[in-house]
C-alpha positions in Angstrom: 189.6 -53.9 120.9 187.5 -57.0 120.6 190.1 -59.7 119.6 187.4 -62.3 119.0 186.0 -60.1 116.1 189.5 -60.1 114.5 189.7 -63.9 114.8 186.2 -64.2 113.3 187.1 -61.9 110.4 190.3 -63.8 109.8 188.4 -67.1 109.5 185.8 -65.5 107.3 188.5 -64.2 105.0 190.0 -67.7 104.8 186.6 -69.1 103.9 186.2 -66.4 101.3 189.7 -67.3 99.9 188.6 -71.0 99.6 185.3 -70.1 98.0 187.0 -67.9 95.4 189.7 -70.4 94.8 187.1 -73.1 94.2 185.3 -70.9 91.7 188.5 -69.9 89.8 188.9 -66.4 91.1 192.5 -66.8 92.0 193.3 -63.1 92.3 190.5 -62.5 94.8 191.5 -65.7 96.6 195.1 -64.5 97.2 193.8 -61.1 98.5 191.5 -62.8 100.9 194.2 -65.2 102.0 196.6 -62.4 102.7 194.0 -60.5 104.7 193.1 -63.6 106.6 196.6 -64.2 107.7 197.3 -60.6 108.4 194.2 -60.3 110.7 195.0 -63.6 112.4 198.6 -62.7 113.3 197.6 -59.2 114.4 194.9 -60.7 116.6 197.4 -63.1 118.2 199.8 -60.2 118.9 197.0 -57.9 120.3 195.7 -60.8 122.5 199.1 -61.3 124.2 200.6 -57.8 124.0 197.4 -55.7 124.3 198.6 -53.3 121.6 200.0 -53.3 118.1 202.9 -51.3 116.7 202.2 -49.0 113.7 203.0 -51.4 110.9 204.4 -54.9 110.7 205.2 -56.7 107.5 204.6 -60.5 107.5 208.1 -61.3 108.6 207.8 -59.0 111.6 204.3 -60.4 112.4 205.6 -64.0 112.3 208.7 -63.0 114.4 206.6 -61.2 117.0 204.0 -64.0 117.2 206.8 -66.5 117.5 208.3 -64.7 120.5 205.0 -63.9 122.2 203.7 -67.4 122.0 207.1 -69.2 122.1 206.6 -71.0 118.8 210.0 -71.8 117.3 208.4 -73.4 114.3 207.3 -69.9 113.1 211.0 -68.8 113.1 211.9 -71.8 111.0 209.1 -71.0 108.6 210.3 -67.4 108.3 213.6 -68.8 107.0 212.3 -71.6 104.8 209.3 -69.7 103.3 210.9 -66.4 102.5 209.4 -66.3 99.0 205.9 -66.8 100.2 206.4 -64.1 102.9 207.7 -61.8 100.2 204.7 -62.5 98.1 202.3 -61.8 101.0 204.1 -58.4 101.6 203.8 -57.6 97.9 200.0 -58.4 98.0 199.6 -56.2 101.1 201.3 -53.3 99.3 199.3 -53.7 96.1 196.1 -53.8 98.2 197.1 -50.5 99.8 197.6 -48.8 96.5 194.8 -50.6 94.6 197.3 -52.0 92.2 195.8 -55.0 90.3 197.4 -58.3 90.8 196.9 -61.4 88.7 197.4 -64.9 90.2 197.1 -68.4 89.1 195.7 -71.6 90.6 199.1 -72.8 91.9 200.0 -69.6 93.6 196.6 -69.2 95.2 196.7 -72.8 96.5 200.3 -72.4 97.8 199.3 -69.2 99.7 196.2 -70.8 101.1 198.0 -73.9 102.3 200.6 -71.6 103.9 198.0 -69.6 105.8 196.2 -72.7 106.9 199.5 -74.1 108.2 200.2 -71.0 110.2 196.6 -71.0 111.6 197.0 -74.6 112.6 200.4 -74.2 114.3 199.3 -71.2 116.3 196.0 -72.8 117.3 197.7 -75.9 118.6 200.0 -73.8 120.8 197.2 -71.5 122.0 195.1 -74.6 123.0 198.1 -75.6 125.2 198.4 -72.1 126.6 194.8 -71.2 127.4 
């Protein structure tokens, strides 16, 4: 699997999330944010582990990424941001079953900032590793 394509798609989804947020499409923004973070974390795991288990929810993705890249901060985030992680899992499930989800500006912004924070933390560590 070409991991660089996964990273590229993750960043493209994050850009799409920002675009839709800026244009008031908050429901689309949270879908794109969720997909961006899901792809990004999966790419990190695949890059280090060379395979991906059947299914990981966001808590498991953060836990696996934390261990594979030795990022204690991700473990702290798993504890302090349980509600956001739960929201991301709910979005993932709704996407899978095509269940509509409404969002507001505050929620969309909160999820985007969370995803950007995860991207930033991991990228800083990866720059030190590679």
